[in-house]
Structure formats: C-alpha cells, structure tokens
C-alpha positions in Angstrom: 73.9 7.3 179.7 74.6 10.6 177.9 71.0 11.7 178.3 71.3 11.1 182.1 74.5 13.2 182.4 72.9 16.0 180.3 69.8 16.0 182.6 72.1 16.1 185.7 74.0 19.0 184.2 70.7 20.9 183.5 69.5 20.2 187.0 72.8 21.4 188.5 72.6 24.6 186.4 69.0 25.2 187.4 69.9 24.6 191.1 72.8 27.1 190.9 70.5 29.7 189.3 68.0 29.2 192.1 70.7 29.4 194.8 71.9 32.7 193.3 68.3 34.1 193.2 67.8 33.1 196.8 71.0 34.8 197.9 70.0 38.2 196.2 66.2 38.1 196.8 66.3 40.7 199.6 68.7 43.1 197.8 67.7 46.6 196.6 65.3 46.1 193.6 66.5 49.2 191.8 70.1 48.0 191.8 69.1 44.5 190.7 67.0 45.9 187.8 69.9 48.1 186.6 72.2 45.0 186.8 69.7 43.0 184.8 69.4 45.7 182.1 73.2 46.0 181.8 73.6 42.2 181.6 70.9 42.1 178.9 72.6 44.9 176.9 75.9 43.1 177.2 74.5 39.8 176.0 72.6 41.6 173.2 75.8 43.3 172.0 77.7 40.0 172.1 74.9 38.3 170.1 74.7 41.0 167.4 78.4 41.5 167.0 79.6 38.0 167.6 82.3 39.1 170.0 82.9 40.6 173.3 83.0 44.5 173.6 86.3 46.1 173.0 88.7 46.0 175.9 90.0 49.5 176.7 93.6 50.4 176.4 93.8 51.8 179.9 91.8 50.7 182.9 92.0 51.1 186.7 93.3 48.1 188.6 93.6 49.4 192.1 92.8 52.6 193.9 94.2 53.8 197.2 94.0 57.2 198.9 96.0 59.7 196.8 97.0 57.1 194.2 95.8 54.7 191.6 97.3 51.8 189.6 96.5 51.7 185.9 96.6 48.7 183.6 97.8 49.4 180.0 96.8 46.6 177.6 96.5 47.2 173.9 94.5 44.9 171.6 97.6 44.3 169.5 101.2 45.5 169.9 103.2 47.1 167.2 107.0 47.4 167.3 108.4 50.3 169.5 104.9 51.2 170.9 104.8 54.1 173.3 101.9 54.8 175.6 101.0 58.5 176.1 99.2 58.7 179.4 97.2 61.9 180.0 95.4 62.7 183.3 93.9 65.7 185.0 91.7 66.6 187.9 88.5 67.9 186.5 85.1 69.2 187.7 82.5 66.6 188.6 80.3 67.1 185.5 83.0 66.3 182.9 82.7 63.1 181.0 85.7 60.8 180.3 86.9 62.2 177.0 90.3 63.4 175.7 88.7 66.7 174.6 87.8 67.5 178.3 91.4 67.6 179.3 92.6 71.3 179.4 96.1 71.0 180.8 96.8 67.3 181.5 99.8 65.8 183.1 101.6 63.7 180.4 103.6 60.6 180.9 105.2 58.5 178.1 105.6 54.8 178.8 107.5 52.4 176.5 105.4 49.3 176.1 107.7 46.3 176.7 105.1 43.6 177.6 101.6 42.8 176.4 100.2 44.4 179.5 101.8 46.7 182.1 100.8 48.5 185.2 101.6 52.1 186.0 101.1 53.9 189.3 100.0 57.5 189.6 101.0 58.9 193.1 100.5 62.1 195.1 97.1 62.9 193.6 94.8 65.3 195.5 91.3 64.4 196.2 88.8 64.8 193.4 87.5 63.5 190.1 90.1 62.5 187.4 89.9 61.7 183.7 92.7 59.4 182.6 93.4 58.8 178.9 95.9 56.6 177.2 97.0 56.5 173.5 99.1 53.7 171.9 101.5 55.3 169.5 103.5 53.3 166.9 107.0 54.0 165.8 106.0 56.6 163.1 103.9 58.6 165.6 100.4 57.5 164.7 97.9 56.7 167.4 96.4 53.3 166.8 94.3 52.8 169.9 93.0 55.1 172.6 90.6 55.0 175.6 89.7 57.1 178.6 88.1 56.5 182.0 87.1 58.5 185.0 87.7 57.9 188.7 87.4 59.6 192.0 90.4 59.8 194.3 89.6 59.9 198.0 91.7 61.4 200.7 93.2 59.2 203.4 90.8 58.6 206.3 92.4 59.4 209.6 91.0 59.9 213.1 93.4 62.8 213.8 92.8 66.5 213.2 95.1 68.2 210.8 98.1 69.8 212.4 96.9 73.4 211.6 93.6 72.7 213.3 95.4 71.3 216.3 97.6 74.5 216.5 94.5 76.7 216.3 92.9 74.8 219.2 96.0 75.1 221.3 96.3 78.9 220.6 92.6 79.3 221.4 93.0 77.5 224.7 96.0 79.6 225.6 94.1 82.8 224.8 91.1 81.8 226.9 93.3 80.8 229.9 95.2 84.0 229.7 92.0 86.1 229.6 90.6 84.1 232.6 93.9 84.7 234.6 94.0 88.4 233.7 
C-alpha cells in the first residue's frame, strides 16, 4: 500500500512538472534560460552551504508612483535596535552599495517588532539606492544591506498645467495676429 501511494505521488509530481512545462513552452527562450540558470545557482548555493541565502535587512515590498514601501527585517534582534535608513537618487550606472551614496537622506527607525514596514513618499522619478543598517544599543552596526529600485512618475492622460498654459497663450497670439 505504501509503494502504491509513493508511485501515485511521483506520478502527480511528474504530471505537475509537465503541466508547468506545457504552460511556458511558448515563452521567450532567453528569459527561460536565465531563470533556469538562476534557479540552478540558487539550488547549488543551498546544497553547498546547507541553508538558504541570507535574507537582506531591507527589501522593497510595494512600489507606487513617487513612493515605495520598504520591509525591515533583521536576522536577529538585539535590545534597543535602531535602523538607519539611507536613500538617495543616483545615476543609472551606480550599483547598490553604501559607498555609492554621496549625500543620502537619513531616517532613524526604532525597531519594535521582528519586521516592520516604512514608506518613503514624495520621491521624484529616477533610480534610487536604499540602504539599511541595524545598530545595537552601543552604536555598532550588526547587519546591513542595500538594494536599488526605479521610481516611476504617475501616468496621467493630461498635459502638465504649464504646457496647457503655453498652448492657450499660443492660441491667443495666433488669433490676435489673424484679427490684426
């Protein structure tokens, strides 16, 4: 009976893999190849190190036009931990590294739960590097991480008010020239 249930489970797993393959067969082959390489590297890392890769201190949860929500989640929490959040709009070629921040905006967040979210608002369009540092009560950094993201502007079907004003002024000038 156990052998029969094991065979049934193997057949179900094989069927599920075939169903997944059938659903992605017509997708872009370059993207599928990259995904396969990333998955293989991930599994290789897990196999060699016996654990999952380190979870970053800060990660992006949600992104909206001109704002982003960040998750702060340290591996372990020390008493009176503060999170120093540094972020800055940077040129497109910069990599996500604390050293690439010239004049970052700083925010200090007291850590009161094992994971918290923090919202950055009123951000202009562009690429941002966001870094977080977990600082214990004596001021030592015990965990840090950075990520990059691109903030998009709000998509509207209206022209900006300045452009609308220029159009109105231009129409008035053309009409006044025609009448004159």
